[in-house]
N, C-alpha and C positions, 0 to 999 in steps of 0.2 A: 676564307671568311671567318673561320672558328679561330684562327691565329689572331686576326684583328680584334674580334669580339673579347677574346680573352686578354688581349694587351691592354684594352682601354675600359675605362669605368664608366664612361657616358659618352653620349652619341647626340650632335647637333644636327638636325635636319633643317636645312636652311632654305632660303627663298629660291627662285629660279623660274625656269619654265613651267607652263602649266601642266597639270597632271593629264596623262592620256586618259580621255573618257572610256577607253576598253578597260581600264582599270575598274570602273563602276558600272560596266555594262551599258554604256551609252555610245551611240555615235557621234563622232566628231561634228560639231555645228561649225559653220563659218565665222561665228564669234569667239571660238576657241582658239587661243593664241598658240606659239610654237611649244610643241612638247618634244621630250627626249625619251624615246622608249629605252634606250639604254641606261639612263638614270632611274627611270621607274624600274626596270628590272634590277637594277643594283640595290635600290632601296628596299624593294620587298624583300629580297635574300636577306639584306642586313638587317631589316626590322623585325622579322621573323626569328632572327637569331638575338636579337635585343630582348624581345618579349621572351624567348624561351629560356634565356639566362638571367632574368630579371635585372637587367642594365638600366641605367638611367637614360632617358631621351628627353630632348627638348625640341619641339618643333616650332618654327618661326614661319609665318606666311605660308609658303608652299608645304611646308612641313604641317600644319594643322590640316590642310586640304589632302595630304599624301595619308596621314594617319587614318583620317575619317575614311577615305576611300578604301584604303587597304582593308580596313576592319568592317567594311561593308556598307558604309554611307554612300551618299552622292554628294555632287559638287554642281553648284551653278556654273555653268561655262561662261556666262557673262551677267553679272549683277543687275547692270543698268537695264539690259535688255529682258531679262528673266523677271525682275521684281519690281522695276520702275522706282528704285529706292531713291530718296532725297539725300540720304546721308553721304558724305563726300568721302569714299573710300579710296579714291585715287589721287592723292595729293601732288602737288609739284615740289621741287626741291625749295628749301631745305626739309630733308625728311626727318630731322630730328625734333620739328615742333609738332604740337598734337593738332590733329585736323578734325576730331570728333571724341565724343565721350562713349565709354562703355559701361555698363551697370554690371557689377560683379554680384553673383548669386551668393546670397547670405550663407555662411557655414561651408562653402566651398574651400579647397586648399588655397586657393589664390587670394580670395577674401580673408581667411585666417591670416596669411602670410603679409598681406598689404594693410590690413587693419582700414580699409576704406570700403565706401559702397560704389564709388563712381570713380573712373579713372579716364583722364585725357590721355588720348593715344595718338600716333601718328598712323598712316594708313595709305599703302601703295600696293592695290591688288584689284583685280576685275572679276576674280573668282571666289567663292566661298562656300561654306559648308551649307547644303540643301537639306538633305536627310541625314541627321545625326546617327552613326553607328550605334547600335545598341549597347556596346560594351564601353562606350565613352559617354561622361557625363560632363555637362557644361560648367563652366566657371564664370562666363561672362558673356554679354549679350551687347551688340549696338542698339541704339535707340530704334532702328528699324527691326529689331529682332533677328538679325543675323548674329549667329554664334561667333564668339570672338574669342574664346578661350575654352579648353577642355581639359579633362585629365582621365586617367584609366584606373578606375578603383581596383585595389588588389594588387597592383604593381609598385615597387618602390617609388618610382619616379618617371611618370609618362605624362608630360605636360605638354600642352602647345597653345601658342597665342596665334592671332591673325595679324597683330600688328608688328612693329620691327624695334624691339628694345635695343637692338645692336647698332641703331641709328641715333637713340637717345640716352644711353647709358652715361655719358659724361655730364648730362644736365638734369637728369631724372632720377630720383632716388629709387623710385618704383621699379623701373627699368634695371637698376643695380641689384634691387632686392630679389628679382626673378632669377638673374644670372647666378646670384650668389646660392639662392635655393638649390638651383641645378648643380652647381658645383658641390655643395656640401653633401648632397645626395649620392655624389661619387666618391665620398671619402670613405 
C-alpha cells in the first residue's frame, strides 16, 4: 500500500456498495443494501495512508459516506425510512440531470471555488451522513438539511460530495470545477 500511495498524488473514492454499518458501530438493518467488507477494509487502509501522507482525496457518493464513517461519524442506512425526507435523493436515469438543490456553506472551500450559494445537483443514493465526524466540516446541505459536501480542514485536499459530478461534467461547469480543483491539488 505504501508503494501505491507514494506513486499517486491523488485518490478518488467512488460510489458503490453501502458502507458496512460495522464501520460506524451499528448493526446492519434490513434496509441497508449490499456491502463489501473487502472494499471497506481496503479503503480503510488506503485512506489512513492518504491522510498520513497528506495526499489529495475526493470522495463521491459512497466516498463521502466512507470518509464520514471512517472518521467517526454515522450513516443513515436508509434516508427515506429514517428521515421521511421529501427531497428526491434517488433519481432515475439519465443521471447527468439535476434532481434537487444544495445550499453551499458561505465561506467554505466549495463556495469559494464555485462562487455560488445554490447548486442544482444530480442524486443517486439511499444513504447519507447522519452524524458528521468531528474533524469534517460541511460545505453544502440539501434542503432537507442532509450534509451533501464536506472537507477536512488542515489537509491539502480532502473533499467529498454526495452527488455524482462524473455524470454531469460534460454539461455542468460546476462539476468540471470540482474535478479541476482536485486535479490541481495533486500537482
